[in-house]
ZAMARGU-4260 file (C-alpha; in steps of 0.2 Angstrom, whole numbers, plus 5000, padded with zeros to 4 digits):
<rodrens>
0) 6185/5170/6053 | 6202/5169/6045 | 6218/5170/6054 | 6231/5182/6046 | 6244/5183/6060
5) 6249/5177/6077 | 6260/5186/6089 | 6268/5177/6103 | 6277/5184/6119 | 6283/5176/6135
10) 6278/5158/6129 | 6292/5145/6129 | 6306/5150/6118 | 6297/5166/6112 | 6303/5178/6126
15) 6301/5194/6116 | 6286/5196/6105 | 6287/5188/6088 | 6274/5189/6074 | 6271/5176/6061
20) 6260/5181/6046 | 6248/5167/6040 | 6239/5163/6023 | 6227/5150/6019 | 6241/5138/6017
25) 6258/5140/6026 | 6273/5128/6028 | 6283/5132/6043 | 6302/5127/6041 | 6317/5128/6052
30) 6329/5117/6061 | 6325/5106/6076 | 6319/5116/6091 | 6318/5132/6082 | 6300/5135/6087
35) 6289/5128/6074 | 6278/5117/6085 | 6277/5131/6098 | 6267/5141/6085 | 6255/5127/6084
40) 6255/5125/6103 | 6251/5144/6105 | 6236/5142/6093 | 6229/5127/6102 | 6231/5137/6119
45) 6222/5152/6111 | 6208/5144/6101 | 6204/5129/6112 | 6203/5139/6128 | 6217/5131/6137
50) 6229/5137/6151 | 6248/5137/6150 | 6258/5125/6161 | 6271/5132/6173 | 6284/5127/6161
55) 6276/5136/6146 | 6281/5153/6153 | 6297/5159/6145 | 6313/5157/6156 | 6319/5174/6161
60) 6302/5182/6158 | 6290/5192/6170 | 6278/5177/6172 | 6266/5183/6159 | 6263/5176/6142
65) 6253/5184/6128 | 6246/5178/6112 | 6238/5190/6099 | 6229/5184/6084 | 6222/5195/6070
70) 6208/5190/6059 | 6198/5194/6043 | 6181/5188/6036 | 6173/5195/6052 | 6155/5192/6057
75) 6143/5205/6050 | 6135/5208/6067 | 6137/5204/6085 | 6126/5205/6100 | 6133/5212/6116
80) 6118/5221/6124 | 6104/5209/6127 | 6096/5206/6110 | 6102/5222/6102 | 6114/5219/6087
85) 6129/5230/6083 | 6145/5228/6073 | 6163/5227/6077 | 6166/5242/6066 | 6153/5253/6075
90) 6160/5247/6092 | 6177/5253/6086 | 6185/5236/6090 | 6195/5235/6074 | 6212/5240/6069
95) 6215/5254/6056 | 6217/5241/6043 | 6200/5234/6047 | 6206/5218/6055 | 6201/5211/6072
100) 6216/5209/6084 | 6212/5200/6100 | 6226/5198/6113 | 6225/5184/6127 | 6237/5186/6142
105) 6240/5173/6155 | 6248/5178/6172 | 6258/5164/6181 | 6248/5159/6197 | 6231/5167/6191
110) 6217/5157/6184 | 6208/5170/6174 | 6214/5175/6156 | 6215/5193/6152 | 6207/5197/6135
115) 6209/5213/6126 | 6206/5220/6108 | 6220/5230/6099 | 6209/5243/6091 | 6208/5260/6083
120) 6197/5268/6097 | 6191/5285/6102 | 6201/5291/6116 | 6198/5306/6127 | 6211/5311/6140
125) 6206/5307/6158 | 6191/5296/6153 | 6191/5277/6152 | 6184/5269/6136 | 6166/5266/6135
130) 6167/5248/6132 | 6163/5239/6148 | 6154/5253/6156 | 6137/5250/6164 | 6121/5257/6158
135) 6118/5269/6172 | 6136/5276/6169 | 6133/5278/6151 | 6116/5287/6154 | 6125/5300/6166
140) 6139/5303/6153 | 6126/5305/6139 | 6116/5317/6150 | 6131/5328/6154 | 6135/5329/6135
145) 6117/5333/6131 | 6115/5319/6119 | 6101/5309/6127 | 6089/5314/6113 | 6101/5306/6101
150) 6101/5289/6109 | 6091/5278/6098 | 6086/5265/6111 | 6088/5270/6130 | 6088/5252/6135
155) 6104/5247/6125 | 6122/5251/6130 | 6127/5251/6112 | 6115/5265/6108 | 6122/5276/6122
160) 6140/5273/6116 | 6136/5277/6098 | 6128/5294/6103 | 6143/5298/6115 | 6156/5294/6102
165) 6147/5304/6088 | 6147/5319/6100 | 6165/5317/6104 | 6169/5316/6086 | 6158/5332/6082
170) 6167/5342/6095 | 6184/5335/6092 | 6185/5329/6110 | 6192/5312/6105 | 6207/5306/6096
175) 6207/5289/6086 | 6221/5280/6094 | 6227/5262/6093 | 6225/5256/6111 | 6224/5239/6120
180) 6206/5239/6125 | 6202/5228/6140 | 6187/5216/6138 | 6186/5210/6156 | 6173/5222/6162
185) 6154/5220/6161 | 6150/5222/6143 | 6168/5219/6138 | 6166/5201/6144 | 6151/5199/6133
190) 6160/5206/6118 | 6174/5193/6121 | 6162/5179/6123 | 6153/5184/6107 | 6169/5186/6097
195) 6176/5169/6103 | 6160/5161/6096 | 6167/5165/6079 | 6185/5160/6081 | 6191/5146/6069
200) 6190/5129/6075 | 6207/5121/6077 | 6213/5103/6074 | 6231/5099/6078 | 6240/5083/6072
205) 6256/5080/6080 | 6271/5070/6075 | 6278/5061/6090 | 6266/5048/6098 | 6268/5033/6110
210) 6256/5021/6102 | 6244/5021/6117 | 6226/5019/6115 | 6225/5038/6117 | 6237/5041/6103
215) 6231/5057/6095 | 6238/5052/6077 | 6227/5037/6078 | 6212/5044/6086 | 6212/5062/6080
220) 6205/5058/6062 | 6190/5050/6071 | 6189/5064/6084 | 6190/5077/6071 | 6175/5069/6062
225) 6166/5068/6078 | 6170/5086/6082 | 6164/5092/6064 | 6148/5082/6065 | 6144/5089/6083
230) 6148/5107/6077 | 6137/5105/6062 | 6123/5099/6073 | 6126/5112/6087 | 6109/5120/6086
235) 6099/5104/6086 | 6110/5097/6100 | 6107/5113/6110 | 6088/5112/6108 | 6089/5094/6113
240) 6100/5097/6128 | 6088/5111/6134 | 6073/5100/6132 | 6081/5086/6142 | 6088/5099/6155
245) 6071/5106/6158 | 6063/5089/6161 | 6077/5084/6173 | 6076/5101/6182 | 6057/5099/6184
250) 6059/5082/6192 | 6073/5088/6203 | 6062/5103/6208 | 6048/5090/6213 | 6060/5082/6225
255) 6065/5098/6233 | 6046/5102/6235 | 6043/5085/6244 | 6059/5088/6255 | 6051/5104/6262
260) 6038/5093/6270 | 6052/5084/6280 | 6066/5097/6282 | 6061/5115/6276 | 6078/5122/6281
265) 6087/5109/6270 | 6076/5112/6256 | 6079/5130/6255 | 6097/5127/6253 | 6095/5115/6239
270) 6092/5119/6220 | 6095/5109/6204 | 6112/5112/6197 | 6114/5119/6179 | 6116/5104/6167
275) 6129/5106/6153 | 6130/5090/6143 | 6148/5086/6136 | 6144/5079/6119 | 6162/5078/6114
280) 6165/5067/6130 | 6150/5056/6126 | 6159/5051/6109 | 6176/5051/6116 | 6178/5032/6113
285) 6175/5033/6094 | 6191/5026/6085 | 6196/5015/6071 | 6198/4996/6073 | 6202/4983/6060
290) 6193/4967/6057 | 6202/4958/6071 | 6197/4972/6083 | 6215/4979/6084 | 6214/4998/6087
295) 6223/5010/6075 | 6234/5015/6089 | 6242/4998/6089 | 6246/4998/6071 | 6262/5004/6063
300) 6266/5023/6062 | 6265/5022/6043 | 6248/5014/6043 | 6242/5028/6055 | 6249/5041/6044
305) 6240/5033/6029 | 6223/5034/6038 | 6227/5052/6042 | 6231/5055/6024 | 6215/5047/6019
310) 6206/5058/6031 | 6213/5074/6023 | 6208/5067/6006 | 6190/5065/6012 | 6191/5082/6019
315) 6196/5089/6003 | 6182/5081/5993 | 6169/5084/6006 | 6156/5097/6000 | 6152/5110/6013
320) 6136/5120/6013 | 6136/5138/6017 | 6127/5136/6033 | 6140/5123/6039 | 6147/5128/6056
325) 6165/5125/6050 | 6162/5136/6035 | 6154/5150/6046 | 6168/5150/6059 | 6182/5143/6049
330) 6193/5128/6052 | 6212/5128/6054 | 6221/5111/6052 | 6239/5110/6059 | 6250/5095/6054
335) 6267/5092/6061 | 6279/5084/6048 | 6266/5076/6036 | 6281/5067/6028 | 6284/5056/6044
340) 6283/5037/6041 | 6277/5039/6023 | 6285/5034/6006 | 6292/5049/5996 | 6278/5047/5983
345) 6265/5048/5997 | 6274/5062/6005 | 6271/5073/5990 | 6253/5066/5989 | 6250/5071/6007
350) 6256/5089/6004 | 6245/5091/5988 | 6230/5085/5997 | 6233/5097/6011 | 6235/5111/5998
355) 6218/5105/5991 | 6210/5107/6008 | 6217/5124/6011 | 6209/5130/5994 | 6192/5126/6001
360) 6181/5140/6008 | 6184/5143/6027 | 6199/5132/6028 | 6217/5136/6032 | 6231/5123/6033
365) 6248/5125/6042 | 6261/5111/6041 | 6279/5110/6048 | 6293/5100/6039 | 6311/5097/6038
370) 6310/5091/6020 | 6318/5102/6007 | 6311/5090/5994 | 6293/5094/6000 | 6297/5113/6001
375) 6300/5112/5982 | 6282/5108/5979 | 6274/5123/5987 | 6274/5141/5981 | 6287/5151/5990
380) 6274/5164/5996 | 6268/5149/6007 | 6285/5147/6016 | 6288/5153/6033 | 6306/5151/6039
385) 6311/5152/6057 | 6329/5155/6064 | 6336/5158/6081 | 6348/5173/6083 | 6364/5173/6093
390) 6354/5180/6108 | 6341/5166/6107 | 6327/5176/6099 | 6316/5168/6086 | 6315/5177/6069
395) 6302/5172/6056 | 6305/5176/6037 | 6294/5176/6023 | 6293/5182/6005 | 6282/5196/6011
400) 6294/5202/6024 | 6311/5198/6017 | 6308/5196/5998 | 6308/5180/5988 | 6326/5180/5983
405) 6333/5183/6001 | 6321/5170/6008 | 6327/5157/5996 | 6345/5161/5999 | 6343/5159/6018
410) 6334/5142/6015 | 6347/5136/6003 | 6361/5141/6015 | 6354/5132/6030 | 6344/5117/6024
415) 6354/5112/6009 | 6348/5109/5991 | 6337/5095/5984 | 6343/5078/5989 | 6334/5069/5974
420) 6349/5067/5962 | 6340/5056/5949 | 6331/5071/5943 | 6334/5074/5924 | 6322/5089/5921
425) 6314/5102/5931 | 6297/5106/5924 | 6290/5123/5930 | 6272/5127/5928 | 6261/5140/5936
430) 6251/5130/5949 | 6247/5113/5956 | 6232/5111/5944 | 6244/5112/5929 | 6254/5098/5937
435) 6239/5087/5938 | 6232/5092/5921 | 6249/5089/5912 | 6251/5072/5921 | 6234/5065/5916
440) 6236/5071/5898 | 6253/5063/5896 | 6247/5047/5904 | 6233/5046/5891 | 6245/5050/5877
445) 6258/5038/5883 | 6245/5024/5885 | 6238/5026/5868 | 6245/5023/5851 | 6256/5039/5851
450) 6274/5037/5853 | 6286/5050/5859 | 6277/5055/5875 | 6283/5052/5892 | 6270/5048/5906
455) 6274/5063/5918 | 6265/5055/5932 | 6276/5040/5931 | 6292/5050/5928 | 6289/5061/5943
460) 6286/5046/5954 | 6303/5039/5949 | 6311/5055/5952 | 6315/5057/5933 | 6305/5074/5932
465) 6303/5086/5946 | 6287/5097/5945 | 6289/5114/5953 | 6273/5126/5954 | 6280/5143/5953
470) 6264/5152/5959 | 6263/5164/5945 | 6276/5173/5934 | 6282/5185/5947 | 6294/5172/5953
475) 6308/5174/5940 | 6321/5179/5952 | 6317/5165/5964 | 6320/5151/5951 | 6334/5160/5942
480) 6345/5157/5958 | 6336/5141/5965 | 6340/5129/5951 | 6356/5136/5944 | 6368/5125/5953
485) 6360/5108/5948 | 6366/5107/5930 | 6349/5100/5925 | 6338/5107/5911 | 6323/5117/5915
490) 6307/5119/5906 | 6296/5133/5910 | 6279/5132/5903 | 6268/5148/5906 | 6251/5154/5903
495) 6250/5168/5890 | 6234/5176/5898 | 6230/5182/5880 | 6212/5187/5877 | 6212/5187/5858
500) 6222/5179/5844 | 6238/5189/5841 | 6237/5197/5857 | 6251/5201/5868 | 6255/5190/5884
505) 6252/5198/5901 | 6266/5210/5907 | 6271/5198/5921 | 6273/5184/5908 | 6283/5195/5896
510) 6294/5201/5910 | 6297/5183/5915 | 6302/5178/5898 | 6313/5193/5895 | 6323/5189/5911
515) 6328/5172/5906 | 6331/5177/5888 | 6344/5189/5894 | 6354/5174/5901 | 6356/5165/5884
520) 6357/5148/5893 | 6355/5132/5883 | 6350/5124/5900 | 6334/5134/5902 | 6319/5133/5891
525) 6305/5146/5894 | 6290/5145/5883 | 6273/5153/5883 | 6257/5144/5878 | 6249/5150/5862
530) 6232/5149/5870 | 6226/5159/5885 | 6230/5145/5898 | 6231/5126/5899 | 6212/5124/5901
535) 6210/5131/5884 | 6217/5115/5877 | 6202/5105/5884 | 6187/5099/5873 | 6170/5105/5876
540) 6164/5087/5880 | 6178/5085/5893 | 6173/5101/5902 | 6154/5097/5901 | 6158/5079/5908
545) 6169/5087/5922 | 6154/5097/5928 | 6141/5083/5926 | 6127/5083/5939 | 6109/5088/5941
550) 6112/5104/5931 | 6121/5096/5917 | 6110/5101/5903 | 6109/5119/5908 | 6128/5119/5910
555) 6131/5112/5893 | 6118/5123/5884 | 6126/5139/5892 | 6144/5134/5890 | 6140/5130/5871
560) 6132/5147/5869 | 6147/5155/5877 | 6159/5145/5866 | 6150/5151/5850 | 6151/5169/5855
565) 6170/5169/5859 | 6186/5160/5853 | 6187/5144/5864 | 6206/5146/5864 | 6205/5163/5873
570) 6190/5161/5884 | 6192/5162/5903 | 6186/5144/5905 | 6188/5142/5924 | 6179/5158/5927
575) 6165/5154/5914 | 6162/5137/5922 | 6162/5143/5940 | 6149/5157/5935 | 6138/5145/5925
580) 6138/5132/5939 | 6135/5145/5952 | 6120/5153/5943 | 6112/5136/5941 | 6114/5131/5959
585) 6110/5148/5967 | 6098/5158/5956 | 6093/5169/5970 | 6111/5175/5972 | 6118/5178/5955
590) 6137/5178/5951 | 6138/5197/5949 | 6132/5199/5967 | 6146/5188/5975 | 6161/5197/5983
595) 6178/5195/5972 | 6185/5183/5985 | 6170/5172/5984 | 6171/5172/5965 | 6190/5168/5966
600) 6186/5153/5978 | 6173/5146/5966 | 6185/5148/5951 | 6199/5139/5961 | 6187/5124/5963
605) 6182/5125/5945 | 6201/5124/5940 | 6203/5108/5950 | 6189/5100/5941 | 6196/5106/5925
610) 6213/5098/5929 | 6205/5081/5931 | 6196/5084/5914 | 6213/5081/5905 | 6210/5062/5907
615) 6195/5063/5896 | 6198/5053/5880 | 6193/5067/5868 | 6207/5078/5874 | 6222/5068/5869
620) 6212/5063/5853 | 6209/5081/5848 | 6226/5087/5851 | 6234/5073/5840 | 6223/5077/5825
625) 6226/5096/5827 | 6239/5102/5815 | 6255/5108/5823 | 6248/5110/5840 | 6260/5120/5852
630) 6256/5110/5867 | 6260/5093/5859 | 6277/5101/5853 | 6280/5106/5871 | 6276/5089/5878
635) 6288/5080/5865 | 6302/5092/5870 | 6299/5089/5888 | 6299/5070/5885 | 6315/5071/5875
640) 6324/5082/5888 | 6318/5070/5903 | 6324/5055/5893 | 6341/5061/5888 | 6356/5052/5896
645) 6365/5062/5910
</rodrens>
């Protein structure tokens, strides 16, 4: 399941309900104590099954706190009546937009949490909803309506509900209305339990730690690995636990039987207690230590953060099978201030690694930051900005709710502009894979016998060049205002998205170019690649080597065939590579049978591999020998602008 929004009310500083929309990757920005970490605390409370402390309830509130989360990527079926399967849609548990919204409410002084679905549900005046009614009650209602013959299985509550709902709809007795549907009654509890099995796993990495042995920054990478492995082996562990529990229970029962010989009354009062093993607790001591036995918690904060960064890198590179528990349920990683105790170079590396993790199937990554320099490295659509109103209310802004231009103006007005004044050139490209690809290509060019090329990886690390991923050509208005006050050259290098020689660029690209052309600024250079996109400047050998593996020969043969049938300069290389690789690995589920979202995820992973292929020696060599190559012209111009005195 994937989180699409969280609404908080009555929790800490969120007295009135406030909603934050979420994507696969989100950066939460705001001043100190504005309410960023509260969002993470609310997610932890909601997903980890916790209980609020007395101080967590909002001052001036009514002693109630509620957290509502909405989800997509829902389970295809659920089981809420014995072994009978049904769906969330058939049970009318979804909102009108098809998303699942579950609200949890805690009341100060009470132990139990109230669980409810916010759903478009059949409502009949004077009647309680059917969810939660007992079987006998449903039978009587079905009999009164004369629909017993329509009940497909008279042992199953869901079958009665379906027949009754169908009859209400046929006669116009019910009205679909969005209501708060309590899930605390008989079947309601089972619905809540079943749904919560699919909630995303949640892993929080906080910023402020004491350096104790229980330091979460030190232990959490190890704990996260333990949690991941345990979840992956949950079924096997459950079988093992049941086998052990059965054997223990049998031995305990033998003791009770023997006790009957001595004290029958006492024996009748005794029974073996249910055995529920705590696997997480069994591995709670797992942690990192150095060669001298010094725990990570006792090392410096920078070292602990480097281990954390390494954990994220490993997570980004780890391959997950479709049956992986994390992939089935989803995993949310929340990181407070990833820039803490890290060198500026590693701050950006940390952020890019987290973005890589977020691009994996079933992964979402949310981070908080105070660093304007880090914000410049993320697409504006990923930014969530919180402010506090004069009345103390929290307000979250995003490009979706406020528009990109207004969001940027608010950020600039309160957080200031970039602090890195050594920048000589802003280089704007469409995405983070373009940053990596251009960096590797220029490193190869600068390290060879080719003069006039600046190593962009080195230039960025020294602050000479500032890469900015614009997230597509729809962001012209955003960057028009964001960089105008720096008096530094800008070089915008855009994909053309052309599909044939002489074709027109895409409309979004053409509009982007036209907007900046109207300004007639010598400072701003906007250029469109001659070929479809950056990947079309790779060689066939580089692409094949990027996807080398057990299916290499099949991949090479198929890609060569595609290249012969189409113009390499305008072939959709990421999509073609993703398709060939998928069909080779999963012949039983061909590419055409995949949902568009799944295809897009595989294309994203292919683009990352292709970005790394720019380090292949044939790429720089081929570009050098090609006559009047437009990409080389762009790179020379970029090098000149970044090297010019200021």
